[in-house]
N, C-alpha and C positions, 0 to 999 in steps of 0.2 A: 916587864911587858905582860899585858893581859892576854887571855886566851883568844881574844878577838882580834889581835894584831895580825898583820900579814905574816904568813909562814916564812921560814928561811929562804925558800926558793922564790918568794915574791908572788905566789899564786895559791889560790884555793879553788876547789871545783865549784863551778857555777851551779845554781839550783836547777835541777832538770824538770821539776814540777812544783806546783804550789803545795804548801802544807797549810793546815788550818791555822797554825800559829802565825805563819807569814801573812796570810790573808787578814787575820785579826790585827797584826801589827801595822800593815799599810792603812787599814781603816782607822785605827787608833791615831796614827800620825796625822791623817787628814782631819779627823775630828778635833784633835788637840790644836793644830794650826788654825783651823777655822774658829775655834773658841777664842784663841788669843787674838785673832784678827777682828773679832766682833766688837771689841772696844773701840776700834777706829770709827765704826758706824755711829755708835752712841756719842762719841766725841764730836763727830761732824755735825750731828743733829743738835748738839749742845753748845755750838760755837757762840750763838747769841748770848746765852746765859753765862758762859765762861767770860765773854767780853764784858758783860755788865758786872760780873763779880770782881774782875781784876782791873776794869777800866783801861783796856789796851786797844791799840789800833788794829786796822785790817792787816797791816804789814806784820805786826806781832803775831796775829793768828796765822798768817801765811808761814811765818817761821815755825810756829808750833806744829802746823800740819806737815811742813817739809823737813826742817832741820831736826826737830825733836822726834817726829814720827818716822823718819826714814834715814837721814844721813848719819846721825849719831849712833843709832842702833846697828846699822850695817857696818860702820867703822869698827866698833868694839867687837862685833861678831867675828872679825877676822882672827884675832888671837884665840878667841874661844873655839873656833873651828879646828884648831890644832889638837885640842883634846879629843874632838870627834874623830880625827884621823889616826890618833895614837892609842886611845883608851876605849873602854866600854862605852858604846854609843847609847845603850839603854840607861847607864848611869848619868851620862850627860843630859839625856832627855828628861829624866826625873829632876835633875838639878834645875833645868830651865823652867819646868812647870812650877817648882817651888818658888823660884825667884820671881817669875811672872806674877804669881799670886801675891807675894809680899809687896811688890812694887805697885800693884794695883791699889792696895790698901793705902800705901804711902801717898799715891797721887790723890786719893780721895780726901785726905786730910791736909793737903798743902795749904798754908796760910796766905801765900802770895804767888804772883805769876812766875817769878824766877824759880821758886822751889817746885811749882807745878810743872814748869818746863823741864826741869831736871828730872822730876819723877817720871814724866812721860817719855823723856829720852831714855832713861834707864829701863823702863818697861819695854820700849821698842827693841832694846838689845836682845831680850829673850825671844821676841817674835822673829827677828831677823836671823838669829842663831839657829832657829828651828829649820829654816829653809835649807842651808847647806847640810845639816844633819840628815834631813829626810832624803834629799837627793843623793846623799852618799849611801844611804841604807837600801834604797829601792832596788838598785842593780844587784844587790846581794840577797834580796828577798824574793824577787820575781824571776821566773824563767826568762831567758833572753827574748823569746818570741812574744812575751807579754809585757816587756819593759815599757814601751810607749803607752800601752793601755794602763799600766800601773801609775806612770807619771801623770797621765791625764785624769785618772780616777782620784788621785791625791789632790790635784788641782781643783777638781769638781767639789770635793768635800771641803776644801779650804775656802773656795768661793761661796759655798752654801753658808758656812759659818759667818763669813764677812757680810753676806747679804742679810743674814738674820740680825746683825747689829743695826742695820738700817731699818729693816722691815718691822722688827719688834722694838726698835729704839724707844719710841714713845711709850709703849707698854712697859718696857724695863724701867724707864724713869718713873712712871706712875706707880708701878709695883714697889719699887725701892722707897719711894716717898711714903707709902703707906706701911711698908714693912718695918722700917726703922723709926721708932717714935721720937728720937732725940732731934734737936734743932740742927739742921744742916741743909744746904742747898740741894734740891732734887737731883741735879746732875752729879753731885758728889756721892749721893746715896746710890746712884746707878753704878758708879765704878765700884763701890763697896759690894753691891749685890753680885756683880760680875766676878769678883774675886773668889766668891764661894764655889765657883766651878772648879777651882784648883783641887779641892778635896777629893771628889770622885776621879778626877784625871790622875792624880797621884796613885790612887789605889789600883785602877785598871792598868796604869803604866807598869806595875810590877809584873804583869802577865805577858808583856810583850817579848818578842824575840830579840836576841842580840847576835845577828848573823856574822859569820866570818867573812872577811873581805876576799873578793876575787877580781881578777883583771877584766874579765868579760871582753868587750869589744875595744877596750882602750888600746892605744897604739903602744906596743911593747918597746919600741925604739925610743920613746920619749923618756928622758931622765926623770927621776923622782924629785929633783930639785925644782921648786916652784919658779925661782928666778930664771933658770935655764929654759924651762918649759915656756915661759912667757917670751923669752928672747927668741926662741925657735919659731914661735907662731905669732909674733907681734903684729904683723900686717893683718892677718886674718882676725885676730882678736881685736885690733883697733877698729876695723870696719864693723865688726860685730857690736862693739860698744857704741859706735856712732849710730847704728841703726836703733839698737834698743834704748840707748840713752836719750837721744832726741825724741823718740816716741814717748818715753816716760815723762819728759817735760810737759808734753801735751796732755797725756793721760792724767797725771797728778794735778795739774792746774784745774782740770775739770773735776776729778774724783774727790779731791780734798776740800774744795770750796763751793761746789755746786749747791749743796743744801743751803748754805748761808746766802748765796747769790739768788736763788729762787725765792727764798723767804723774803729777802729784801726787795726784789724786783716786783713780785706779784702779791706780796703780803699774804702768802700762803701759810696754812697751819703746818706745824712740824709733823703732826701725825700723817697728814696727806703726803708730804714730801718723803717722810721716812718709809711709808708703805710702798710708794712708787719706786723709790730708789732701791729698796730691798728686792723688789721684783726685777728691776733693771739689772742690778748687779748679779743676781742669780741667773737670769735668763742669758745675759751676755757672757758671763764667765763659764757657765756650763754649756750653753748652746754653741759656743765657739769651738768646743773640744771636738765633737764629731765632724764639724766643718773643716777644722784644721787637719784632723787625721785623714779625712777623705781627700782633701786637696794635696796633702803630702804624698799619699799613695799614688794618686793619679799623675801628678807632675813629675814625680821621681822617675817614672818610666821614660820621660822625654829629656829631662835636664839633670837627672841624678841628684847629687847633694845640693845643687844650686836651687832646688825647689824651695828650700826653707827661706833664704833671703828674698826670693821672689814673692813668697807669701807675705813676708813681713813688709816689703816695700809696697805691695799692692794694697795691703790693709791701711798703711799710713796714708797713701795717696788718696784712697777712697774716703778717708775720714775728714779730709780737708773741707769739703762742702758742708758737712754736718757742723764742724766748728764755726764756719762762716754764718750758718743759719741761726746759731744759738743766740747771738746778740740781737737778732731781729725777730725773735719769736714773739708772737702777739699775745700769748697767754701761757698759763702754767702747763696745760695739757700738751700743747704743741712743743713747748720747751722740753718736757719729759720724753716725748717721742724722739726728739732730736738727740737728747742725751743717750737714749737707748741705742739708737743706730750708731752713734759715735763709739760707745763702749763695746758693742758687738764687733765692730770692725777692728778696733785696736786690740781687743782681747784675742781675736783670731790671729792677729799679727804676732802676738807674743806667745801663743800656746805651745809651740814646739821648741822654744828656747832651752828648757832644761834638757831635753833629749840631745840637742846639738852639743851642749857643753859636756854631757856625760860621754859622748862619743869622742870628744877631743882629749879628755882628761885621764891620766893614769889613776888607778884605784887608790893609790896611796896619797893622791892629792885632791881627791874629789871634794871633800868638805871645804878645804882651804880655797880651792878654785871657785866654788860657788860663793864662798864668803867674799872673796875679792871681787867677783863679778857683781854681787849684790851691792857692795860698797860703791864701785865705780858707777853703776847705774843709778844708785841712790843719790850721788852727787847731782846728777841731772834731775832726778825725781824731786829733790829738795828745791831745785831752782824753779820748777813750775809754780807751785803755790806762793813761793816767796816773791817771784817777779810779778805774778798776777795781783797779789795783795798790795805790793808797792805801787803798781800802776793804778790800782783802784784808789789808793790814798792821794797820789800826787798828780795824776794825769786825767783820770776819768771821773773825779768827784764822787767816789763811792759807787759808781756803776760797775759792779763787780763782773757782770756778764760780759760787758765790753772788754774789760781787762783780761778775762779768761780767753776770749776769742783771739785777741791780739797776741797773747802768749802762745796759744796752741798752734796757730796756722804756720808760722815760720818753722817751728820745731817739727811739725809733721813733714814739711817740704824737705828739710835737711835729712830727716830719717829716710825718706824715700830715695833721696840722692845717694846716701851711703849704702842703701840696700841694692841699688842698681850697680854700684861699683863692686860690692861684695858678690853679687851674682856673676858679673863678668870675670872676676878673679877666680871664683870657684870653678867656673867653666874652663878657664885656661889651665888650672891645676889638674882638673880631670882629664883634659886632653893630653897634657904632659905625661900623666901617669899611664894613660892608654898607650901613648907612643913608646914609653919606656918598656912596658910589658910586652909589646910586639917586637 
């Protein structure tokens, strides 16, 4: 057992104040996750070139963006998260960075689509394993009063990295094409260039903190068995998965395929789409954070814990008109504004999810709980682009914007319905607890 494992009594003192090393670690975690997510923006902008290189269908691209980019990675991240719950989390972090770098190189040299699919699936494992690792560490790095702020700050840094993949995607591809003199498709060289970021990340990772675990606000009555924990809370967890999962069907059908859809529908240049999507992802992902924090603080005064499912349901419901307008957009500019509104609303709906799960989960299960949550939601996330791509091929005659709209609207409606039921259940539980206390 390492020095970072839970002490014999199951608790360690929570941090009372920030330390410089803890601040550096949270910032480093956000930058690392953002760097790893940046490859998804470059991949999205390169879908046309990838399709030409491998001569595959829209459905295959939907599978690449969904199954390879989300589902496989989150599934294998579950056993990896056990190491984060049991051993040095800094060591696990360094191993993930090293693996991500190596797999990026392998993806660049894949000779055919099946091997490329496998390479991207393996690379996504390291990206998804980062999420449970980070949200396991933050409660042990940040003072309790600043935990929500730390969660949102990490999300902002990760979002900034993801947006850079879109915004600078064209420049990355052009730079890589000129930097590497050997014969290779520009999109392959872009993946190779991104892999070089692993070198400084490994060096700076050696300076991060590896904090001891503490219980914090986790419910001490919950067992440390993951199976029993899920059995105890299955109804609340099930509704939570319904809200977040259906929401992610809609989000990923837009996020993963919108660059290809706009390029095809409006014959727009990749640089134009990339710059716009980079700004949209950044503004939506970062701009939603203070909005979500303010709404949570205001609504909790009136409805307590039920404020969070209320925020999620309202965001999903408000995004439906934007999804409907997308297929009828008359031009590229209007379509991009619609995408921006859609992403801002859905990002706000998702912003407080990590804090909710941290409150539910014992310290000894945090990484595994986040890994399981990521996998379950990823099943839905993979469905979005896969269904939209299949509809584009077989129903809408390659009109991908129509396929995205038809995929997104029912998913948003189901998410809002699950959120309403979760809101009512949470209110009943709170009333029962108040009655018991009196």
